[in-house]
C-alpha positions as CSV (number, residue, x, y, z in Angstrom):
1,X,0.1,0.0,0.0
2,X,1.4,3.4,-0.9
3,X,1.2,6.3,1.6
4,X,-1.3,8.9,0.9
5,X,0.0,11.8,-0.4
6,X,-0.1,15.2,1.5
7,X,-0.9,18.5,-0.6
8,X,2.5,20.4,-0.9
9,X,3.3,22.4,2.3
10,X,5.3,25.7,0.9
11,X,6.5,26.1,4.6
12,X,8.6,22.9,4.4
13,X,11.2,24.8,2.6
14,X,11.4,27.1,5.4
15,X,11.8,24.3,7.7
16,X,14.4,22.6,5.8
17,X,16.2,26.0,5.6
18,X,16.1,26.4,9.2
19,X,17.4,22.8,9.8
20,X,20.3,23.7,7.2
21,X,21.1,26.9,9.1
22,X,21.1,25.4,12.3
23,X,23.1,22.2,11.3
24,X,25.9,24.5,9.5
25,X,26.1,26.9,12.2
26,X,26.2,24.6,15.4
27,X,29.8,24.5,16.1
28,X,29.5,28.5,16.8
29,X,29.5,29.1,20.5
30,X,28.4,32.0,22.5
31,X,32.1,32.9,22.9
32,X,32.3,33.3,19.3
33,X,29.4,36.0,19.4
34,X,31.6,39.1,18.6
35,X,34.1,37.4,16.1
36,X,34.5,39.4,13.0
37,X,36.9,38.3,10.1
38,X,37.6,42.2,9.2
39,X,36.6,45.8,10.2
40,X,33.2,46.7,8.8
41,X,31.8,43.3,8.5
42,X,29.3,41.6,10.6
43,X,29.8,39.9,13.7
44,X,28.9,36.3,14.3
45,X,26.0,37.3,16.3
46,X,25.1,39.9,13.8
47,X,24.9,37.7,10.9
48,X,22.7,35.2,12.6
49,X,20.5,38.3,13.6
50,X,20.6,39.7,10.2
51,X,19.2,36.5,8.8
52,X,16.4,36.7,11.4
53,X,15.9,40.3,10.5
54,X,15.6,39.4,6.8
55,X,13.0,36.7,7.5
56,X,11.0,39.1,9.5
57,X,11.3,41.8,6.6
58,X,10.1,39.5,3.8
59,X,7.1,38.6,5.8
60,X,6.1,42.5,6.7
61,X,6.9,43.3,3.3
62,X,4.4,40.7,1.9
63,X,1.9,41.8,4.4
64,X,1.9,45.3,4.0
65,X,0.1,47.1,1.1
66,X,3.1,49.4,0.6
67,X,5.3,46.7,0.4
68,X,8.9,46.4,1.5
69,X,10.6,49.0,4.0
70,X,13.6,49.9,2.1
71,X,15.3,51.8,5.1
72,X,18.3,49.7,5.0
73,X,20.2,52.3,7.6
74,X,17.6,51.6,9.8
75,X,17.8,47.9,9.5
76,X,21.7,47.9,10.0
77,X,21.5,50.4,13.0
78,X,19.1,47.7,14.8
79,X,21.9,45.0,14.3
80,X,24.7,47.3,15.6
81,X,23.5,46.7,18.8
82,X,23.6,42.7,18.7
83,X,26.1,41.2,21.0
84,X,24.8,37.8,21.8
85,X,24.7,34.9,19.7
86,X,22.2,33.2,21.8
87,X,19.7,36.1,21.6
88,X,20.5,36.0,17.7
89,X,19.5,32.5,17.6
90,X,16.4,33.0,19.7
91,X,15.3,35.9,17.1
92,X,15.9,33.5,14.2
93,X,14.0,30.7,15.6
94,X,10.9,33.2,16.2
95,X,11.4,34.7,12.7
96,X,11.3,31.2,11.2
97,X,8.3,30.2,13.2
98,X,6.8,33.6,12.3
99,X,7.1,33.0,8.7
100,X,6.0,29.5,8.6
101,X,2.7,30.4,10.5
102,X,2.4,33.1,8.1
103,X,2.4,30.7,4.9
104,X,0.5,28.1,6.6
105,X,-2.2,30.7,7.5
106,X,-2.7,31.4,4.0
107,X,-4.5,29.8,1.3
108,X,-3.0,28.7,-2.1
109,X,-5.2,31.6,-3.6
110,X,-3.8,34.2,-1.5
111,X,-0.3,33.3,-1.8
112,X,-0.5,33.6,-5.4
113,X,-1.6,37.2,-5.3
114,X,0.9,39.5,-6.5
115,X,3.3,41.7,-4.0
116,X,3.0,45.4,-4.1
117,X,5.0,47.1,-7.1
118,X,8.5,48.2,-6.4
119,X,12.3,47.0,-6.7
120,X,11.6,44.0,-4.3
121,X,9.7,41.2,-6.1
122,X,7.3,43.8,-7.4
123,X,4.4,42.0,-8.9
124,X,5.5,38.5,-8.1
125,X,3.5,35.9,-6.1
126,X,3.5,36.4,-2.5
127,X,4.6,32.7,-2.3
128,X,7.8,34.1,-4.1
129,X,9.4,35.3,-0.4
130,X,10.0,31.7,0.2
131,X,12.7,31.5,-2.4
132,X,14.0,35.0,-1.4
133,X,14.2,33.8,2.4
134,X,15.5,30.3,1.4
135,X,18.4,32.2,-0.8
136,X,19.2,34.7,1.7
137,X,19.7,32.4,4.8
138,X,21.9,30.0,2.5
139,X,24.1,33.0,1.9
140,X,24.5,33.8,5.5
141,X,24.9,30.2,6.5
142,X,27.5,29.9,3.9
143,X,29.2,33.1,5.4
144,X,29.1,31.8,8.9
145,X,30.9,28.6,8.0
146,X,33.7,30.6,6.6
147,X,33.8,32.5,10.1
148,X,33.6,28.8,11.7
149,X,36.7,28.0,9.6
150,X,38.4,31.3,10.4
151,X,37.9,30.3,14.1
152,X,39.6,26.7,13.6
153,X,36.2,24.9,13.7
154,X,34.9,22.5,11.1
155,X,31.4,23.1,10.4
156,X,29.1,20.0,9.5
157,X,27.5,19.5,6.2
158,X,24.1,21.2,6.1
159,X,22.2,18.4,4.5
160,X,23.4,15.4,6.6
161,X,23.1,14.2,10.1
């Protein structure tokens, strides 16, 4: 007997992204929070917080009639105060949970509606934020694996046990 196929859950892409991010960065510890490879770059904690902030930003942009908040200076200012990897990870967990809840609380028809016009995914289906979130977090988990290696740590492969 074959298993019953369930309707596709778009949020599962974010769950996988979260798993890959957490697995790739699990070698980083609270003591690594302030590591920064070069002046002007984000610290470990800020990289994780930025991933969280951007998940929130995509959901806010998909939810607001005016679209995405493009005040990137304000976003950067918010990150400047982030000093704890544990706090950044908590924010990331909450951001993933909020994004997944958003996706699961909307019908396929609602997720097919166009995003507001503008420079960020303008006119694309709301569901398009999912691939953008996955791509963005993949970029930052990749950066954090480089940070890990600079700290003398070996990050695990994101796709396996």
